[in-house]
C-alpha positions in Angstrom: -64.1 21.0 30.9 -62.8 17.6 29.8 -66.0 17.0 27.8 -65.2 20.2 25.9 -61.7 19.0 25.1 -62.9 15.6 23.9 -65.7 17.3 21.8 -62.9 19.4 20.1 -60.8 16.3 19.4 -63.9 14.5 18.0 -64.7 17.2 15.7 -61.1 17.7 14.8 -60.8 13.9 13.8 -64.1 14.2 11.7 -62.9 17.1 9.8 -59.6 15.5 9.2 -61.2 12.4 7.9 -63.8 14.3 5.7 -60.9 16.4 4.3 -59.0 13.2 3.4 -62.0 11.7 1.8 -62.5 14.8 -0.3 -58.7 14.9 -1.4 -58.9 11.3 -2.2 -62.0 11.7 -4.5 -60.4 14.9 -6.1 -57.2 13.0 -6.9 -59.0 9.9 -8.3 -60.9 12.3 -10.8 -57.4 13.8 -11.8 -56.0 10.3 -12.2 -59.1 9.3 -14.4 -58.8 12.5 -16.5 -55.0 11.8 -17.2 -55.5 8.1 -18.0 -58.3 9.2 -20.4 -56.0 11.7 -22.0 -53.3 9.4 -22.6 -55.7 6.5 -23.7 -54.6 4.3 -20.6 -56.6 2.0 -18.2 -56.6 3.2 -14.6 -56.4 -0.1 -12.9 -58.7 -0.9 -10.0 -60.2 2.5 -10.4 -58.4 3.7 -7.2 -55.8 5.6 -5.8 -53.8 5.0 -2.5 -52.3 7.7 -0.1 -48.5 7.3 -0.3 -47.4 10.4 1.8 -49.1 12.9 3.9 -47.3 16.0 5.4 -47.8 19.6 6.4 -46.5 22.3 3.9 -47.0 26.0 3.2 -49.1 26.8 0.2 -48.6 29.9 -2.0 -50.6 32.0 0.4 -48.1 31.2 3.5 -50.9 29.0 5.1 -50.1 25.5 6.4 -52.0 22.8 4.2 -51.9 19.0 3.9 -49.7 17.9 1.0 -51.0 14.4 -0.1 -49.2 12.2 -2.6 -51.6 9.6 -4.0 -50.1 6.5 -6.0 -52.3 5.0 -8.8 -51.6 2.2 -11.3 -52.3 2.1 -15.0 -51.6 0.3 -18.1 -51.8 0.4 -21.9 -51.9 -3.2 -22.9 -53.2 -5.1 -19.7 -49.9 -6.9 -19.7 -47.7 -4.4 -17.8 -48.6 -2.5 -14.7 -47.2 1.0 -14.6 -47.2 3.4 -11.5 -47.8 7.0 -11.3 -48.3 9.6 -8.7 -50.3 13.0 -8.0 -49.3 15.4 -5.6 -51.8 17.8 -4.2 -51.6 20.6 -1.6 -55.0 21.2 -0.1 -57.2 20.8 -3.1 -54.8 22.1 -5.6 -52.9 19.6 -8.0 -49.1 20.5 -7.7 -47.4 17.6 -9.6 -48.2 14.6 -11.6 -45.8 11.8 -12.4 -47.1 9.7 -15.3 -45.4 7.6 -18.0 -42.0 8.5 -16.6 -42.7 12.1 -17.0 -43.0 14.6 -14.1 -45.3 17.5 -14.8 -45.5 20.6 -12.3 -48.8 22.4 -12.4 
């Protein structure tokens, strides 16, 4: 019986990690697209997880809400910061260049 519980915990941990990696890659793609649209340079070609919490989606199910932070610049002298908020794998909000865009 204990082995079954450990197996469930292990599978849950692996699922959580894989889901987080998929959300990370998804948000990185969004950030690249936004920076290309605004002719900005995505610094370090990376995003970092700023916040993680549970939230209900439009369908009423609990999903992970992740806020990823990224840095960009226009002239390589001043670093600016932006955020992408995703619920599951759906972008919800983008903060870029001092503007908040709800999707």
